[in-house]
C-alpha positions in Angstrom: 261.2 164.4 20.4 259.1 163.5 17.4 258.1 160.2 19.0 257.0 162.1 22.2 254.7 164.3 20.1 253.2 161.2 18.5 252.5 159.7 21.9 250.8 162.9 23.0 248.6 163.0 19.9 247.7 159.3 20.4 246.9 159.9 24.1 244.7 162.9 23.2 243.0 161.0 20.5 242.3 158.1 22.8 241.0 160.4 25.5 238.8 162.2 23.0 237.4 158.9 21.8 236.6 157.8 25.3 234.8 161.1 25.9 232.8 160.7 22.8 232.0 157.1 23.8 230.8 158.4 27.2 228.6 161.0 25.7 227.3 158.5 23.2 226.3 156.3 26.1 223.7 158.8 27.2 221.2 156.0 26.7 223.4 153.7 28.9 220.3 152.6 30.8 218.8 151.1 27.7 221.8 148.9 27.0 222.0 145.3 28.1 224.6 144.2 30.6 226.5 142.5 27.8 226.5 145.7 25.7 227.8 147.7 28.7 230.5 145.2 29.2 231.5 145.3 25.6 231.7 149.1 25.6 233.7 149.3 28.9 236.0 146.5 27.8 236.7 148.1 24.5 237.7 151.4 26.1 240.0 149.7 28.7 241.4 147.4 26.1 242.2 150.3 23.7 244.0 152.1 26.4 246.0 149.1 27.5 246.7 148.1 23.8 248.0 151.6 23.1 250.2 151.5 26.2 251.6 148.1 25.5 251.7 147.9 21.7 251.7 151.5 20.8 250.3 152.9 17.6 247.0 152.3 15.9 247.4 148.5 15.6 248.0 148.1 19.3 245.0 150.4 20.2 242.6 148.7 17.8 243.7 145.2 18.7 243.4 146.0 22.4 239.9 147.5 21.9 238.8 144.4 20.0 240.2 142.0 22.6 238.9 144.1 25.5 235.4 144.3 23.9 235.2 140.5 23.6 236.5 140.0 27.1 234.2 142.6 28.5 231.2 141.1 26.8 231.9 137.6 28.1 232.6 138.8 31.6 229.4 140.7 31.7 227.4 137.7 30.6 228.3 135.8 33.7 
């Protein structure tokens, strides 16, 4: 049961972070294509990292990898 509560808290924290990121991107039009790719990749990577690895390390690692992949993909 305790693990289930931790998962809920992590999910809510991740959703809240994504919402803050979305509101922080109010100037989205001023960002370059690579910057947009980085932001989107980091969000998706963080979600996937949390789902696969769980915990803070999985989320942060996924966000870093997702950000790098998103930036490189957007450059092309």
